[in-house]
N, C-alpha and C positions, 0 to 999 in steps of 0.2 A: 113192159113198153120197153120198147127203146130211147137210147136216149138223143135229144138232138142236139147237135155239138154247137148248133148255130142260134141256139134258143138263149133267151135273153137271162142273163144272170144276177145274183143279187152279191155285191162286194161285202167281204166280210174283214172286221179288225182284230188284230191281233196285236196286243201291246207287248211292249218288250220285257221281256222276260231275265228277269237276274239269275245268275246260278245260285244255286242252294248255298247259304253261309255267307254271301258276300256283306252282306246291310250287318253283321254281326260283327265284320271282319275291318266294316269302313268307320263302325263305332268305336270299336280295338285300336285302329289305326289313330283318329282323331282324340281322345282319350290319353294315348301317346302323347299325343302330339303336345297336348295340354300340359300336359306331366313333364314334359322333359322342359316348356318354356317358365315351367312353374320353378323347376330344379336352375335353368339358367338365370331366373331373378333372381332365387335365392342365391346360390354362388355368387351373383355380381355385387347382390347386398352386404354378401359376409364382405367378399375381397374389399368391398368401397371400406369395411367399418377395420378391416386388419388394417390397408395403408393409414387409413385415419390414422389410428394407432402408433403406425410404427412413425406418420411424422411426426405425432404430439410425444413420442417418445425422442425423436431426433432434437426436437427442439429442445427438450429436457436435458438432453445431455449437451448441447449448445450451451443455453447457460449454467450449465454445473462447469463444464469447460471454462466461459468466462469469469465465472466467479473465479474459479480455482486461478486463471491466468493471474488474475488483479489483487487474491490473495500471495500468491508469489513476488509478483511486482512490488505489492505492498512492506513483505517480509523484506525484499532484499535493499528498500529503499530504508528503513530501519536499521540505522548502524550507528556503531559508538565508536571514538576515535581519539587516542590519547599520545599525547606530545611530552616531553619531559624534557630539561634540560640538568646539566651538573650542576652542584651546590656553587654557591661565589661568595663573599664578601666585598661591601659596598667600600671598605673601607671610611675614611672620616668623612663626615657628610658636612654639605656647605650651612653652616649658620646661618638659613635667610626664609624658613619657617615659609619654604614650598617646597614641591612636591619633584622629585628627582627621577626618571626611570635608573634602573643600573641592573645588567646583565644582558642576557640573550633576548632576544625575541623568541614567544613558541606560537609560531604560527600552525593553524592548521586550513586548510581548503577541502569544503566539502560540498557535495549536492545537496541540495535540500527539496526535494520532488514534491515530499508532504507539505511543505512550506512552518514545518515546525519543530524548533529546534531545540536543546536544555545544551545551556553553556556550565562547566563547571572548571574555577580557577583557585589556584591556591599553593603550600607550600607545606612539607612534612613540620618544620617549623621555623619559627623566623625567630633567629637569637637578636636580642635590643640590647643594644649596651650605651647608658648614658655619659658613662666615665666620670662621675662627678657632678655634672650640673643640668639643667635644664631639661628640654622632653625630645623622645625622639619615638616616630612613629614608624610603622614598616606597614606594607598596604600590597594586596594581589589585586589583579584586575585584568580586564580584557577590552579589547576593542573589536567590534564586528564590519566589516564591508559595507560599503552602499548607504553609510552614515543608520545604519542602523543601531551601533550602540559606540561609544567612546570611553575613551580611558579616565573613568573615576565614576564613569556613570554607575557601576554596580562594581561593588569594592569590598572588599575584605580586611579589614585593621586591625592591628594592635598596636595599643599603646603606653610607652614607659616614661614615667615624670621620677627625676629625681626627688628623694634619696634614694630609690632605689638604684641599682649600680646597675644589674643585667638580669633579664627575664626572657623567656621562651616561650612562646606558642603558637602552633598551628594556626595557619590560616585558610578558610575555604569558604565559597562563593558560589551559590548557583543558580542562575535565572531561568527563565523559560522564556523565549518569544516567536512570533508566530508572524512571520515573514513573507512577502513572496515566493512563489517559487523559484528557483534560482539555483549558484551555485555562490558561495559567499567565504569568505577566508577568516577567520578567527583567529587574532594574536592577543595572549595573555603575556600580562609582562607584571615584574615587580617594581614598585617603588618604594621610595622613602623618605621622609620628613625630617627636620632634624632644628629646633629651637636650642643651640646649645654647638660650643665648637669640638666639643671631645665622642660628638654620637657616630655610630653605627651598627651596622646589622649585616647579620650574618643567614642568607637563605636556604633554606637546607631540602634537595629533591623538589623546585617548582615544576607544578606540573598544569595540562590544560586539557579539560577533556571538554569534548564534544558528541552528544550525540542526537541524532533525526529521527523522530518520532510523528508517530499518525496521527 
């Protein structure tokens, strides 16, 4: 029978078709994308850990540098200075039972950033003569500026009393002080005392030593 081109026809539906293999390709691409995100997250986490570790190491190095700088400053502040004067004699001492200073001052001016210093004063030998009567004393002492210490506060003393005519002995005294940080002048001094008209002292190698400690 001939087909009537004008006859009523029934519409047919044809669902879209994907080329073969596209579904598996899409799944592979999605898996690769997920893997890339996982790798990216892992890399970022590792980078964060590395950065944190580097920052911690940097902070540790800075702390070590600060400690080293403080140690160097502390060592630089710990100094010892010694001053001496030539040996000398007092000549005949006045018979007045009073202390008199003899010889040159022994001054040391020093910075004390740590606030602690140790002072030592003395002489190699104090040759004391009574001359045949009475009593004679020899003394090594010092002062510290700022009213920290005065002559006679800290002393090393040797004493000779007749019938001893002559005697010799070294003088040495040491004392530690805690002071406000600053610069101080410490002055060593040799002194003598007599209750006789014929006394004298000969001071050999008077010295002063100042040590700044931590």
